[in-house]
N, C-alpha and C positions, 0 to 999 in steps of 0.2 A: 503493499500500500504505500510505502514511503516514496517509491519510484513514481507512483501516479501523482502524489501530492507534489513531488518536485517538478512535474510538468504542468502544475497549476490546474489539474483536473479535479473535480470535486467528488466524482463517483466512477465506479467501474463501468457503468453504462456509457461513459464518455470514451472508453477504451476499445479500440479494435482488436489489439494484440499486445501481449507482452512477451519479449524475447529474452531468454537467458543467454547472454553472450559468452563467448569462450574464456573471457577474462573474469567471469563471475558477476558482471554487472547486468542490470536489467535495462532493456530499451522499451520504452513505452510508445506504442503507435496509437495516436488519437483517432477517434472515429470521425469520419467526414460527414459534415451536414450538407455538403454540396450536391451529392447524387446518391442513388441507392446502391451503386456498384461498389462492392467492397475492394479495397486497395490490395487485398490478399487473394483476389479471385484466381489469379494464375499461379499461385504458390503451391508447389507439390511438397508434401511431407513423407 
């Protein structure tokens, strides 16, 4: 949750994804309000 707060997001509903990086840090990808297409639509896991 601290990584989300550091991005000035108030809620997990504002987050598209959280990525655990190889250095142990978390990257927070905010949800976009501009369109309904996910920025992660073409990501394979």
